[in-house]
C-alpha positions as CSV (number, residue, x, y, z in Angstrom):
1,M,-7.5,8.9,10.4
2,K,-9.5,8.0,13.7
3,K,-12.9,8.5,11.7
4,L,-11.6,6.1,9.1
5,F,-10.9,3.4,11.8
6,T,-14.1,4.0,13.3
7,V,-15.9,3.3,10.0
8,L,-13.9,0.1,9.5
9,T,-14.7,-1.0,13.0
10,V,-18.4,-0.4,12.5
11,A,-18.4,-2.1,8.9
12,G,-16.8,-5.1,10.8
13,S,-19.5,-5.1,13.3
14,L,-22.3,-4.8,10.8
15,F,-20.7,-7.8,8.7
16,A,-20.7,-9.8,12.0
17,N,-24.2,-9.1,12.6
18,A,-25.3,-9.7,9.0
19,Q,-23.4,-13.1,9.3
20,E,-25.2,-14.2,12.5
21,K,-28.6,-13.3,11.0
22,N,-27.8,-15.3,7.8
23,Q,-26.9,-18.3,9.9
24,S,-29.8,-18.0,12.0
25,K,-32.3,-17.6,9.0
26,T,-30.6,-19.6,6.0
27,S,-27.6,-21.7,5.4
28,S,-26.0,-19.0,3.0
29,P,-22.5,-19.9,2.1
30,V,-21.5,-16.1,2.1
31,T,-19.4,-15.2,4.9
32,F,-18.0,-12.0,6.4
33,G,-14.8,-11.3,8.1
34,V,-12.0,-8.7,9.1
35,K,-8.3,-8.8,8.3
36,A,-5.1,-6.8,9.0
37,G,-1.5,-7.0,8.6
38,L,1.8,-5.5,7.5
39,N,2.8,-3.9,4.1
40,G,6.1,-3.7,2.5
41,S,5.9,-1.2,-0.3
42,T,8.0,0.5,-2.8
43,L,7.6,3.1,-5.7
44,T,9.2,2.1,-8.9
45,K,12.2,3.7,-9.8
46,G,11.8,6.6,-12.5
47,D,13.6,6.3,-15.7
48,G,14.0,10.1,-16.2
49,Y,15.9,11.2,-13.1
50,E,19.0,13.3,-13.4
51,Y,20.4,12.1,-10.1
52,D,21.4,8.9,-8.2
53,N,18.1,7.5,-7.2
54,N,17.6,4.5,-4.9
55,E,14.1,3.4,-3.7
56,K,13.8,1.1,-0.8
57,M,11.1,-0.9,1.0
58,K,9.0,1.0,3.6
59,V,6.8,-0.7,6.3
60,G,3.2,0.0,6.6
61,F,-0.1,-1.8,7.6
62,H,-3.6,-2.7,6.2
63,A,-6.6,-3.2,8.1
64,G,-10.5,-3.7,6.9
65,V,-13.4,-6.1,6.3
66,F,-14.1,-8.5,3.4
67,A,-17.0,-10.7,2.1
68,N,-16.4,-14.1,0.9
69,I,-19.0,-15.2,-1.8
70,P,-18.8,-19.0,-3.2
71,V,-19.7,-19.2,-6.8
72,S,-18.9,-22.9,-7.1
73,E,-17.3,-25.6,-5.1
74,K,-13.7,-24.6,-5.8
75,F,-14.1,-20.9,-6.7
76,S,-15.3,-17.9,-4.7
77,I,-15.1,-14.2,-5.1
78,Q,-13.6,-11.8,-2.0
79,P,-14.3,-8.0,-2.2
80,E,-12.5,-6.1,0.4
81,L,-12.5,-2.5,1.7
82,L,-9.3,-1.7,3.4
83,F,-7.2,1.2,4.8
84,T,-3.7,0.5,3.3
85,Q,-0.4,2.3,3.7
86,L,2.0,2.3,0.5
87,G,5.0,4.4,-0.5
88,S,8.7,4.2,-0.3
89,K,11.9,5.2,1.3
90,S,14.1,7.2,-1.0
91,D,17.8,7.8,-0.8
92,Y,19.2,9.8,-3.5
93,N,22.0,12.6,-4.5
94,Y,21.7,15.7,-6.6
95,R,24.8,17.3,-7.8
96,T,25.3,20.6,-9.8
97,S,28.3,22.8,-10.4
98,S,29.4,26.0,-12.0
99,G,33.3,26.6,-12.4
100,S,34.9,25.8,-9.0
101,Y,31.5,26.1,-7.3
102,R,29.7,22.7,-6.5
103,I,26.7,21.7,-4.7
104,T,25.6,18.3,-3.5
105,Q,22.3,17.5,-1.9
106,H,21.5,14.1,-0.2
107,Y,17.9,13.4,0.5
108,D,17.0,10.4,2.8
109,Y,13.3,10.2,3.6
110,S,10.2,8.2,3.4
111,T,6.8,8.8,1.7
112,T,3.7,7.4,3.1
113,L,0.7,7.2,0.8
114,N,-2.7,6.3,2.5
115,Y,-5.3,4.7,0.4
116,L,-8.7,3.4,0.7
117,S,-8.7,0.3,-1.4
118,L,-11.2,-2.1,-2.8
119,P,-9.6,-5.2,-4.1
120,V,-11.8,-7.7,-5.8
121,M,-10.0,-11.2,-5.7
122,V,-11.1,-14.4,-7.6
123,Q,-10.0,-17.3,-5.3
124,Y,-9.5,-21.0,-6.0
125,N,-9.4,-23.6,-3.3
126,I,-6.6,-26.0,-3.9
127,L,-7.8,-27.6,-0.5
128,P,-10.6,-26.6,1.8
129,Q,-8.1,-24.6,3.9
130,L,-5.8,-23.5,1.1
131,Y,-6.5,-21.1,-1.7
132,V,-4.8,-19.1,-4.4
133,E,-6.0,-15.6,-5.7
134,A,-5.9,-13.0,-8.3
135,G,-7.6,-10.0,-9.1
136,P,-7.8,-6.0,-9.4
137,E,-7.3,-3.6,-6.6
138,F,-8.9,-0.2,-6.9
139,G,-7.5,2.6,-4.7
140,F,-8.5,6.1,-3.6
141,L,-5.6,8.3,-2.2
142,L,-6.6,9.9,1.2
143,G,-3.3,11.7,1.8
144,G,0.0,11.1,3.1
145,K,3.1,12.4,4.8
146,T,6.9,12.9,3.7
147,K,9.5,12.5,6.7
148,G,13.2,12.7,6.4
149,D,16.7,14.5,6.2
150,L,18.1,16.8,3.4
151,T,22.0,17.3,3.6
152,T,23.5,20.1,1.7
153,I,27.2,20.5,1.0
154,E,28.5,23.4,-1.0
155,T,32.3,23.9,-1.7
156,T,34.4,26.2,-3.6
157,G,37.5,24.8,-4.8
158,N,38.7,22.5,-2.1
159,S,37.0,24.3,0.6
160,I,33.5,23.4,2.1
161,S,31.5,26.5,2.8
162,V,28.2,25.2,3.7
163,D,27.5,21.8,5.4
164,H,24.1,21.4,7.1
165,T,21.2,19.1,7.5
166,D,17.5,20.1,7.5
167,H,14.7,17.5,8.9
168,I,11.7,17.4,6.8
169,S,8.3,16.5,7.9
170,K,5.2,17.5,6.1
171,N,1.9,16.3,4.5
172,I,1.9,15.7,1.0
173,S,0.3,17.9,-1.7
174,T,-2.3,15.8,-3.0
175,G,-2.7,18.1,-5.9
176,L,0.6,16.3,-7.4
177,F,-0.7,12.8,-7.3
178,N,-3.2,10.9,-9.2
179,R,-6.0,10.1,-6.5
180,F,-7.1,6.9,-8.4
181,N,-4.8,4.0,-8.0
182,L,-5.1,0.7,-10.0
183,G,-3.2,-2.5,-9.2
184,L,-3.3,-6.2,-10.0
185,G,-2.8,-8.7,-6.9
186,I,-1.8,-12.3,-6.7
187,G,-1.8,-13.9,-3.5
188,A,-2.7,-17.1,-1.4
189,G,-4.1,-18.0,2.1
190,Y,-4.3,-20.7,4.7
191,Y,-7.0,-21.2,7.3
192,F,-5.8,-23.1,10.3
193,T,-9.6,-23.3,11.6
194,K,-12.9,-22.4,10.0
195,N,-12.4,-19.0,11.3
196,F,-8.6,-18.0,11.5
197,G,-6.1,-18.0,8.7
198,V,-3.0,-16.1,7.4
199,T,-2.8,-14.4,4.1
200,A,-0.1,-13.2,1.7
201,R,-0.6,-11.0,-1.5
202,F,1.7,-9.1,-3.9
203,T,0.1,-6.1,-5.7
204,A,1.8,-4.4,-8.8
205,G,0.6,-1.1,-9.5
206,I,-0.7,-0.3,-13.1
207,T,-1.6,3.5,-12.9
208,E,0.9,6.4,-12.5
209,V,1.4,7.8,-9.1
210,Y,2.2,11.4,-9.9
211,K,0.2,13.7,-12.1
212,Y,2.9,15.5,-14.1
213,N,5.4,12.6,-14.8
214,E,6.1,12.4,-18.8
215,D,9.1,10.3,-19.2
216,D,9.7,8.2,-15.8
217,K,6.9,6.0,-14.6
218,V,6.3,5.7,-11.0
219,R,3.9,3.2,-9.7
220,N,3.0,1.5,-6.3
221,N,4.2,-2.1,-5.5
222,A,3.3,-3.8,-2.2
223,L,3.8,-7.1,-0.4
224,Q,1.1,-7.7,2.2
225,I,1.2,-10.2,4.9
226,G,-1.6,-10.5,7.5
227,V,-4.2,-12.6,9.2
228,A,-8.0,-12.8,8.8
229,Y,-10.8,-13.9,10.8
230,K,-14.1,-15.2,9.3
231,F,-17.3,-14.7,11.4
232,K,-19.0,-18.2,11.1
């Protein structure tokens, strides 16, 4: 994680230096910048579960660098390189019984999925300082973590024989996940000055998150809100 942040920081510094050199040599319209903000993400609910399943929004963050490349007066292309946290909070019950014996397991946990993502946005400038955007986002799963509680209640007849809660905190098994992630993003942004602006984007997942799902389709969805700074 620290190495990744170091890489992003160095990339941001290189972009800034490149921008300064461009300004000193030519009036190239290409600009570079950095951006960061919060994610509100969920995993779509699978259709094939045999238990009560409830997916909730989980808060994460994103940070990285971008280049803005004008192709006309109104249109530009903005590729980005971001570290972004996706995933979901899960709350579900699993029940089974045999005769008078019943077991209920309640899971309450969050799954954090860390991606290195490459969005490529086509932006349209409604006003010089206001734009809308859309485009694909390519991601590579770096790893992640599952953390939460598992409560187990076992009953025989009307008597509770077992009632305990286990705390879970472990790294995900990346072998169970598809490392490649593809999504489609749509968003907008507003620059208060030539350098500083705010951004918002919703990205809907297209590819399956897990490797071995057959009936249920689980995909990443994320709402990103953040700030951006252009080196000009």
